[in-house]
Each structure stands twice: as structure tokens, then as C-alpha cells.
N, C-alpha and C positions, 0 to 999 in steps of 0.2 A: 478494446482498451487494454493497455498493458497492466498487469497485476504486479504487486510487490513480489519480488523474487524472480520475475521474468528477466530475460536478457535486456529487453528494451528499457524496462524500469531501472535496472542496475546501471545501464549506460547513461540514462538521463540523470540519475542521482550523482554519478561520477562527474558529469558535465557541470551540474549545479554546484557540486562541492569544489571543483577546480575554480569556478567562477567566484565562489565565496572566498577562497584563498587569495585569488587575484585582487579582490576588493579589500584585502587586509585582515580578514577574519582569521583568527588563529586556527590551526589545524584541528584542535580538539573541539572547536565549536562549528567548524565548517560542515561537518556531517549533520549536526543538529539543524543548521540553517537549511541545508539541502532537503532534509526530511520535512521541515515545516513548509518550504516552498512547494514540494510535491503534494502535501496534504491540502494546501490551499487551492490547488488547480484541480477542477472537477474531472479533467481528462485522465488524471493519474491516480484517482481514488479507487480503492478496491470496490468491486461490485457485489461482493458477498458470495455465499456458497452457490455453486452451479448445479449441484445434484442433490437428491434427497438425502444421500448419505452425509453430505456436507452440513446439513441442518442439525445433525446429532441423532441420538437414540429416539425412536418413535415415541416412547412413553414420556419423553422430556420436551417434545416439540410443543410450541404454542400454536393453538388453533389446529384445524384439520381433524381428520378422523383417525382414531387410534387403531382401527381394525384394518386399515389398508396395508 
């Protein structure tokens, strides 16, 4: 799945933004419309951290063993 900030995600957001502008949505609102449409589509939602480091400091993580 494409993650926010990836090239595929950015290309899709640009396509949706252009589509919104073609539908007559002003430029300043087209980006918000594109973000909302991406957030509504489960294929384009972020999946969360992929590594242990992405979960944050060991002492602040919920659940799990602190000694690991």
C-alpha cells in the first residue's frame, strides 16, 4: 500500500486535486478535498509504524515487555 509521502501517494493526490479543480472547486480547497478522498479510501490509508523504532521509546510503548 502506498504511504503518505511516497511517490505513488503524491501522484494520486495530484490526480485527485486536478479532478477537484476540474469540478469547479477553488484551488485552495482542492487539496483539502483530495486529502479527504484519500483518507476515505482504505487502500490509501497509512498502515502505521513498520519497525519497533517507529513505535517510539521502549519505556513509553503500550503493552509488551519493557526488558526486550
